[in-house]
DRENTIKE-870932 format. One record per residue (C-alpha): x, y, z; residue in one letter. Coordinates in nm, 4 decimals, always signed. Layout:
N
     east    north       up residuo
        X        Y        Z       a
...
//
This chain:
414
     east    north       up residuo
 +16.6879 +10.5324  -4.8675       m
 +16.4557 +10.6574  -4.5935       a
 +16.1040 +10.7441  -4.7062       l
 +15.9743 +11.0944  -4.6426       a
 +15.7889 +11.1410  -4.3172       g
 +15.9205 +10.8230  -4.1560       a
 +16.1585 +10.8125  -3.8601       a
 +16.4257 +10.6333  -4.0637       d
 +16.2103 +10.3186  -4.1038       p
 +16.3915 +10.2058  -4.4181       m
 +16.7502 +10.2194  -4.2917       q
 +17.0230 +10.0922  -4.5228       a
 +17.0497  +9.7152  -4.5199       l
 +17.3643  +9.5121  -4.4627       q
 +17.4820  +9.2644  -4.7300       p
 +17.3670  +8.9707  -4.5141       a
 +17.0166  +9.1099  -4.5141       a
 +17.0293  +9.1445  -4.8900       l
 +17.1323  +8.7795  -4.9177       q
 +16.8505  +8.6783  -4.6827       k
 +16.5889  +8.8490  -4.8969       s
 +16.7345  +8.7097  -5.2178       a
 +16.6703  +8.3532  -5.0984       s
 +16.2944  +8.3971  -5.0946       v
 +16.0514  +8.1212  -5.0263       s
 +15.9781  +7.9022  -5.3262       s
 +15.6112  +7.9317  -5.2286       r
 +15.6210  +8.2973  -5.3304       a
 +15.7898  +8.2482  -5.6640       l
 +15.6592  +7.9156  -5.7863       n
 +15.2925  +7.9196  -5.6837       s
 +15.0506  +7.7446  -5.9106       d
 +14.6791  +7.8200  -5.9111       g
 +14.5743  +8.1855  -5.8683       p
 +14.8969  +8.3358  -6.0024       s
 +14.8422  +8.1577  -6.3319       a
 +14.5561  +8.3967  -6.4106       i
 +14.8110  +8.6803  -6.4391       v
 +15.0883  +8.5554  -6.6680       p
 +15.4280  +8.6521  -6.5309       g
 +15.3008  +8.7217  -6.1782       f
 +15.5824  +8.5274  -6.0111       d
 +15.8495  +8.6915  -6.2282       d
 +15.7066  +9.0318  -6.1471       w
 +15.7026  +8.9518  -5.7741       l
 +16.0633  +8.8350  -5.7766       s
 +16.1779  +9.1497  -5.9553       g
 +15.9681  +9.3763  -5.7361       f
 +16.1127  +9.2253  -5.4175       r
 +16.4614  +9.2952  -5.5464       a
 +16.3686  +9.6579  -5.6228       r
 +16.2196  +9.7007  -5.2762       l
 +16.5507  +9.5914  -5.1259       i
 +16.7383  +9.8430  -5.3390       l
 +16.4956 +10.1117  -5.2236       d
 +16.5796 +10.0361  -4.8612       g
 +16.2769  +9.8433  -4.7408       y
 +16.3612  +9.6032  -4.4545       p
 +16.4145  +9.2479  -4.5731       a
 +16.2251  +9.0950  -4.2824       d
 +15.9240  +9.3133  -4.3648       l
 +15.9346  +9.2074  -4.7300       i
 +15.9619  +8.8404  -4.6397       d
 +15.6825  +8.8665  -4.3861       q
 +15.4356  +9.0494  -4.6091       e
 +15.5091  +8.9256  -4.9620       l
 +15.6064  +8.5600  -4.9159       t
 +15.3389  +8.3352  -5.0610       g
 +15.1570  +8.6175  -5.2366       l
 +14.9445  +8.5108  -5.5341       t
 +14.7223  +8.6894  -5.7822       a
 +14.3570  +8.7383  -5.6894       d
 +14.1215  +8.6368  -5.9725       p
 +13.8493  +8.8671  -5.8360       r
 +14.0655  +9.1706  -5.9121       v
 +14.1158  +9.0652  -6.2733       v
 +13.7400  +9.0275  -6.3169       a
 +13.6550  +9.3540  -6.1404       a
 +13.8904  +9.5687  -6.3472       e
 +13.6908  +9.5001  -6.6624       s
 +13.3520  +9.5842  -6.5189       r
 +13.3911  +9.9033  -6.3169       q
 +13.0343 +10.0383  -6.2990       p
 +13.1409 +10.4025  -6.3341       e
 +13.2670 +10.3226  -6.6855       f
 +13.0554 +10.0247  -6.7937       s
 +12.7082 +10.0713  -6.6453       k
 +12.4618 +10.2968  -6.8286       p
 +12.4890 +10.6449  -6.6803       m
 +12.1203 +10.6708  -6.5927       s
 +12.1294 +10.3371  -6.4095       d
 +12.4472 +10.4316  -6.2264       y
 +12.3162 +10.7684  -6.1070       v
 +11.9773 +10.6291  -6.0074       k
 +12.1533 +10.3517  -5.8164       g
 +12.3566 +10.6076  -5.6225       v
 +12.0890 +10.8703  -5.5589       v
 +11.8163 +10.6698  -5.3886       t
 +11.5492 +10.8007  -5.1535       e
 +11.6747 +10.5758  -4.8749       g
 +12.0249 +10.7168  -4.9024       r
 +11.8898 +11.0712  -4.9210       v
 +11.6954 +11.0255  -4.5980       r
 +11.9906 +10.8705  -4.4163       e
 +12.2325 +11.1359  -4.5391       g
 +11.9995 +11.4162  -4.4378       q
 +11.9945 +11.2668  -4.0889       g
 +12.3738 +11.2952  -4.0692       f
 +12.3672 +11.6599  -4.1832       m
 +12.3001 +11.7795  -3.8272       s
 +12.3968 +11.4838  -3.6102       s
 +12.7775 +11.4841  -3.6412       l
 +12.9132 +11.7372  -3.3917       a
 +13.2583 +11.7587  -3.5501       f
 +13.1301 +11.8657  -3.8922       m
 +13.1451 +12.2468  -3.8408       p
 +13.5119 +12.2220  -3.7407       d
 +13.5931 +12.0110  -4.0479       v
 +13.4092 +12.2486  -4.2807       e
 +13.5971 +12.5467  -4.1376       q
 +13.9307 +12.3645  -4.1511       r
 +13.9089 +12.2458  -4.5116       f
 +13.6343 +12.4523  -4.6777       g
 +13.4444 +12.1447  -4.7976       v
 +13.0660 +12.1410  -4.7338       p
 +12.9383 +11.8573  -4.5198       r
 +12.6972 +11.7361  -4.7885       e
 +12.9910 +11.6534  -5.0176       i
 +13.1767 +11.4651  -4.7436       m
 +12.8601 +11.2748  -4.6589       l
 +12.7916 +11.1881  -5.0229       a
 +13.1399 +11.0450  -5.0687       i
 +13.1110 +10.8589  -4.7379       w
 +12.7823 +10.7118  -4.8590       c
 +12.9051 +10.6106  -5.2049       v
 +13.2382 +10.4733  -5.0843       e
 +13.1247 +10.2631  -4.7897       s
 +12.7527 +10.3033  -4.7208       g
 +12.8249 +10.5528  -4.4404       f
 +13.1108 +10.3385  -4.3106       g
 +12.9293 +10.0060  -4.3007       r
 +13.0875  +9.8354  -4.6046       i
 +13.4640  +9.8895  -4.6091       q
 +13.5672  +9.5763  -4.7974       g
 +13.7475  +9.2686  -4.6689       d
 +13.9948  +9.1882  -4.9447       m
 +14.3691  +9.1676  -4.8815       d
 +14.4892  +9.5068  -5.0049       v
 +14.8478  +9.3955  -5.0694       l
 +14.7304  +9.0969  -5.2723       r
 +14.4905  +9.3147  -5.4727       c
 +14.7584  +9.5735  -5.5454       l
 +15.0064  +9.3033  -5.6426       a
 +14.7540  +9.1630  -5.8905       t
 +14.7048  +9.5092  -6.0412       i
 +15.0793  +9.5688  -6.0644       a
 +15.1622  +9.2305  -6.2150       a
 +14.8927  +9.2590  -6.4801       s
 +15.0976  +9.5407  -6.6328       g
 +14.8437  +9.8029  -6.7394       r
 +14.8715  +9.9909  -6.4102       r
 +15.2031  +9.8574  -6.2860       r
 +15.3399 +10.1911  -6.1629       a
 +15.0201 +10.2559  -5.9673       f
 +15.0140  +9.9132  -5.8059       g
 +15.3794  +9.9195  -5.7074       e
 +15.3584 +10.2701  -5.5620       s
 +15.0583 +10.1684  -5.3515       q
 +15.2323  +9.8564  -5.2209       i
 +15.5295 +10.0679  -5.1156       k
 +15.2989 +10.3104  -4.9354       a
 +15.1195 +10.0219  -4.7617       a
 +15.4514  +9.8805  -4.6444       l
 +15.5438 +10.2210  -4.5053       q
 +15.2149 +10.2279  -4.3136       m
 +15.3134  +9.8956  -4.1560       i
 +15.6677 +10.0091  -4.0745       v
 +15.5536 +10.3296  -3.9070       t
 +15.2891 +10.1473  -3.7055       g
 +14.9890 +10.3217  -3.8613       e
 +14.8514  +9.9912  -3.9834       a
 +14.9015  +9.6175  -3.9610       t
 +14.8588  +9.3639  -4.2375       r
 +14.5229  +9.2695  -4.0870       s
 +14.4197  +9.6372  -4.1018       t
 +14.4980  +9.6534  -4.4725       l
 +14.1651  +9.5167  -4.5872       r
 +13.9506  +9.6898  -4.8446       g
 +13.8264  +9.6870  -5.2017       s
 +13.9653  +9.5088  -5.5041       w
 +14.1284  +9.8371  -5.6088       a
 +14.3272  +9.8668  -5.2843       g
 +14.1067 +10.1289  -5.1164       a
 +14.0517 +10.1132  -4.7404       m
 +13.8453 +10.2529  -4.4578       g
 +13.5203 +10.4439  -4.4324       q
 +13.6207 +10.6852  -4.7085       t
 +13.8210 +10.4290  -4.9098       q
 +14.1713 +10.5722  -4.9243       f
 +14.4426 +10.4115  -5.1297       i
 +14.7683 +10.3868  -4.9318       p
 +14.9394 +10.6901  -5.0900       t
 +14.6340 +10.9033  -5.0158       s
 +14.6425 +10.7859  -4.6558       f
 +15.0061 +10.8892  -4.6177       l
 +14.9569 +11.2326  -4.7742       t
 +14.6040 +11.3337  -4.6756       a
 +14.4699 +11.1378  -4.3777       a
 +14.4287 +11.3459  -4.0604       v
 +14.3643 +11.2924  -3.6899       d
 +14.0458 +11.4936  -3.6407       q
 +13.9357 +11.3418  -3.3102       d
 +14.2722 +11.4115  -3.1433       g
 +14.3519 +11.0621  -3.0187       d
 +14.6937 +11.0568  -3.1856       g
 +14.5940 +10.8193  -3.4641       r
 +14.4770 +10.8724  -3.8212       r
 +14.1987 +10.6177  -3.7993       d
 +13.9975 +10.6109  -4.1218       i
 +13.8569 +10.2694  -4.0271       w
 +13.6822 +10.3277  -3.6925       s
 +13.6609 +10.7058  -3.6435       s
 +13.3876 +10.8936  -3.8308       h
 +13.5668 +11.2213  -3.7544       a
 +13.9037 +11.1061  -3.8894       d
 +13.7479 +10.9443  -4.1964       a
 +13.5394 +11.2444  -4.3012       l
 +13.8071 +11.5019  -4.2203       a
 +14.0541 +11.2941  -4.4212       s
 +13.8055 +11.2991  -4.7086       c
 +13.7914 +11.6796  -4.6912       a
 +14.1711 +11.6965  -4.6699       s
 +14.2060 +11.4864  -4.9838       l
 +13.9529 +11.6992  -5.1708       l
 +14.1368 +12.0169  -5.0789       r
 +14.4621 +11.8648  -5.2017       r
 +14.2736 +11.7773  -5.5195       g
 +14.1909 +12.1432  -5.5841       g
 +13.8711 +12.2003  -5.3880       w
 +13.7686 +12.5681  -5.3951       q
 +13.5758 +12.6895  -5.0937       g
 +13.2485 +12.8600  -5.1744       g
 +13.2341 +12.7248  -5.5313       v
 +12.9830 +12.4637  -5.6474       g
 +13.0187 +12.1361  -5.8311       w
 +12.7480 +12.1137  -6.1006       q
 +12.4224 +12.2718  -6.2174       r
 +12.1642 +12.1203  -6.4472       e
 +12.1075 +12.3209  -6.7656       v
 +11.8773 +12.3270  -7.0682       i
 +12.0365 +12.3429  -7.4126       l
 +11.8873 +12.5211  -7.7148       p
 +11.7546 +12.3051  -8.0024       p
 +12.0420 +12.3898  -8.2370       d
 +12.3186 +12.3462  -7.9833       f
 +12.6629 +12.2268  -8.0984       d
 +12.7124 +11.9159  -7.8870       y
 +13.0773 +11.8922  -7.9853       s
 +13.1388 +12.1574  -7.7176       l
 +13.0682 +11.8980  -7.4490       a
 +13.3722 +11.8079  -7.2357       e
 +13.5561 +12.0818  -7.4245       g
 +13.6129 +12.4471  -7.3393       p
 +13.5883 +12.5707  -6.9822       r
 +13.4346 +12.9154  -6.9629       n
 +13.2399 +13.1264  -6.7126       p
 +12.8642 +13.0610  -6.7037       p
 +12.8003 +13.3877  -6.8906       a
 +12.9822 +13.2430  -7.1931       w
 +12.7490 +12.9450  -7.1956       w
 +12.4460 +13.1669  -7.1481       e
 +12.5508 +13.3568  -7.4600       a
 +12.5375 +13.0203  -7.6393       m
 +12.1742 +12.9791  -7.5316       g
 +12.2394 +12.7553  -7.2302       v
 +11.9956 +12.8156  -6.9413       k
 +11.9810 +12.6944  -6.5822       l
 +11.7099 +12.4327  -6.5410       a
 +11.5919 +12.5524  -6.1997       d
 +11.6158 +12.9262  -6.2751       g
 +11.7863 +12.9992  -5.9402       r
 +12.0710 +13.1983  -6.0913       g
 +12.4407 +13.1775  -6.0163       w
 +12.6156 +13.2645  -5.6919       s
 +12.8865 +13.5279  -5.7207       q
 +13.1590 +13.2660  -5.6782       a
 +13.0107 +13.0307  -5.9368       d
 +12.9532 +13.3114  -6.1859       a
 +13.3259 +13.3882  -6.1738       a
 +13.4342 +13.0241  -6.2049       a
 +13.5103 +12.8267  -6.5181       s
 +13.2631 +12.5591  -6.6183       s
 +13.2452 +12.2789  -6.8716       a
 +12.9445 +12.1126  -7.0284       l
 +12.8679 +11.7439  -6.9920       i
 +12.5850 +11.5508  -7.1576       v
 +12.6277 +11.2123  -6.9863       p
 +12.3446 +11.0385  -7.1721       c
 +12.3853 +11.2281  -7.4975       g
 +12.1252 +11.4566  -7.6449       l
 +11.8474 +11.2370  -7.5059       g
 +11.9198 +11.3079  -7.1404       g
 +12.0022 +11.5790  -6.8856       p
 +12.2835 +11.8286  -6.9406       a
 +12.5040 +11.9895  -6.6765       f
 +12.7601 +12.2644  -6.6407       l
 +13.0302 +12.1271  -6.4132       v
 +13.2295 +12.3663  -6.1973       l
 +13.5859 +12.3311  -6.0625       p
 +13.4830 +12.1228  -5.7627       n
 +13.3353 +11.8559  -5.9894       h
 +13.6935 +11.7870  -6.0931       f
 +13.8109 +11.7925  -5.7308       a
 +13.5614 +11.5134  -5.6588       i
 +13.7419 +11.3095  -5.9237       r
 +14.0287 +11.2908  -5.6733       t
 +13.8378 +10.9871  -5.5509       y
 +13.7459 +10.8344  -5.8837       n
 +13.8346 +10.9896  -6.2168       n
 +13.5008 +10.9109  -6.3780       a
 +13.2347 +11.1563  -6.4904       t
 +12.9630 +10.9240  -6.3611       a
 +13.1141 +10.9081  -6.0139       y
 +13.1682 +11.2828  -5.9709       a
 +12.8253 +11.3664  -6.1102       l
 +12.6473 +11.1123  -5.8897       a
 +12.8304 +11.2321  -5.5774       v
 +12.7373 +11.5924  -5.6595       g
 +12.3718 +11.5068  -5.7209       l
 +12.3523 +11.3072  -5.3986       l
 +12.5086 +11.5982  -5.2078       a
 +12.2476 +11.8313  -5.3578       d
 +11.9703 +11.6109  -5.2253       r
 +12.1298 +11.5940  -4.8791       f
 +12.1192 +11.9756  -4.8800       a
 +11.7491 +11.9667  -4.9776       a
 +11.7981 +12.0884  -5.3342       h
 +11.5698 +11.9564  -5.6048       s
 +11.6334 +11.6397  -5.8007       a
 +11.7349 +11.6395  -6.1673       v
 +11.4489 +11.7929  -6.3645       m
 +11.5057 +11.6326  -6.7049       a
 +11.4128 +11.2679  -6.7403       a
 +11.6903 +11.0116  -6.7477       w
 +11.6524 +10.8048  -7.0657       p
 +11.6099 +10.4287  -7.0784       a
 +11.9517 +10.2990  -7.1845       e
 +12.0602  +9.9633  -7.3192       s
 +12.3634  +9.8168  -7.1398       p
 +12.6654  +9.7587  -7.3612       l
 +12.8742  +9.4456  -7.3304       s
 +13.2501  +9.4590  -7.2953       l
 +13.2720  +9.3345  -7.6560       a
 +13.0483  +9.6223  -7.7689       d
 +13.2674  +9.8806  -7.5968       r
 +13.6025  +9.7414  -7.7058       t
 +13.4686  +9.6824  -8.0554       g
 +13.3615 +10.0457  -8.0828       a
 +13.7041 +10.1597  -7.9642       q
 +13.8788  +9.9381  -8.2192       e
 +13.6483 +10.0659  -8.4926       a
 +13.7205 +10.4284  -8.4035       l
 +14.0937 +10.3602  -8.4177       r
 +14.0691 +10.1894  -8.7578       k
 +13.8674 +10.4846  -8.8871       l
 +14.1353 +10.7317  -8.7771       g
 +13.9893 +10.8531  -8.4452       f
 +14.2070 +10.7736  -8.1441       d
 +13.9993 +10.6455  -7.8468       p
 +14.2980 +10.5496  -7.6314       g
 +14.3319 +10.1922  -7.5113       d
 +14.0774  +9.9374  -7.6302       s
 +13.9924  +9.8496  -7.2723       d
 +13.6147  +9.8853  -7.2751       g
 +13.6321 +10.1911  -7.0479       i
 +13.4320 +10.4648  -7.2162       v
 +13.6193 +10.7586  -7.0695       g
 +13.6911 +11.1100  -7.1889       v
 +13.9352 +11.0118  -7.4644       q
 +13.6922 +10.7626  -7.6134       t
 +13.4120 +11.0197  -7.6054       r
 +13.6341 +11.2826  -7.7708       v
 +13.7141 +11.0382  -8.0509       a
 +13.3475 +10.9504  -8.0854       l
 +13.2485 +11.3173  -8.1117       r
 +13.5063 +11.3681  -8.3846       a
 +13.3654 +11.0696  -8.5753       w
 +13.0074 +11.1926  -8.5277       q
 +13.0961 +11.5417  -8.6446       k
 +13.2758 +11.4053  -8.9504       a
 +12.9640 +11.2065  -9.0372       r
 +12.7280 +11.5028  -8.9915       g
 +12.5682 +11.3564  -8.6791       k
 +12.4994 +11.5350  -8.3478       p
 +12.8399 +11.5124  -8.1789       a
 +12.7236 +11.4259  -7.8282       d
 +12.9891 +11.1572  -7.7687       g
 +12.7307 +10.9107  -7.6473       y
 +12.7997 +10.5453  -7.7221       l
 +12.4651 +10.3737  -7.7756       s
 +12.4061 +10.0316  -7.9259       i
 +12.3009 +10.2015  -8.2506       d
 +12.6296 +10.3914  -8.2607       v
 +12.8204 +10.0684  -8.1952       v
 +12.6429  +9.9074  -8.4903       r
 +12.7140 +10.2057  -8.7134       a
 +13.0843 +10.1972  -8.6246       l
 +13.1097  +9.8238  -8.6810       m
 +12.9240  +9.8603  -9.0079       g
 +13.1816 +10.1060  -9.1372       e
 +13.4734  +9.8703  -9.0789       i
 +13.2867  +9.5539  -9.1783       s
 +13.0291  +9.6542  -9.4389       p
 +12.7889  +9.3778  -9.5357       t
//
């Protein structure tokens, strides 16, 4: 079948073409070495090639781009140590929001002539676009040089995110067919993200725009295209013009921390619970009418924030609380707002064994944390809060080394 938006690039194939693709190179299907790190990689690749043919992808394209493909061991290693989920929150945020980055970002606030047009077109403030540009590629300088198709194939073959990996490979192939990219262009991060604002292939197809008017959607070389594409993606992700992203708050001493990452209510609801803005600036009219949720990223020992709808739009890029919070805080600094007022606590890093062990313990104790993958995401924190509440502890959902030891002690008492 033809893929949407293409000028019939995936025309129906003749039986001879099907036979040609079926006799794939033995190099692709019988590779030793790297593919061995992902058991079943070659079987997955063989089956995926056959499905691509059935979906109408040209056989010569498949042979050209997938023959000889092997798993990349760097992808397997990187998946288990994503900093947004594994690094202590305070370290992650402080690593993102540095004074050097703040100074450089503030310089871009007035130096990019196309910014007013992009803001008017998409309703996204320039400080948010600049913060994402900074975090994703160091203002365009570090775009990654890994083979995107190989990375995505490794992700797909490993099984946990097979649907994601396969959908991204299909989108990348469409980019090649339509002439918007070449295989050499498809270089990026281990997760398959490309360009100055690190788009995965499906995001490129649906959200990338030609802001500079040269007829190309060039997220690699054009600052205007890259940043406008970022704003386009955010708007597709639910960005609300005129609404904020987060505000630091102070919680009362007797606050029920189990409300964190729970109900979304207008700021007045939280104020009735004793929650106060840390900077005392008050709410804008738009923010006062918006829903907001509470996050306590370092537990009761660190800063607290009410996150507004655009915090969740930022997660279009990376569905991690740490990422969206850090981007929002960096954007605040670009716009000359004050830094976080509460002190970030000193945190002890947790090993992968600590994190997976805590998840397994929660499951054995009757609290579902989701997959035991070492990623301390929302579901794990919800399960942890339920366990804390059941044990009469402050239910802040924060996984510290002491909490890990307490969980392990319950399932393996000495």
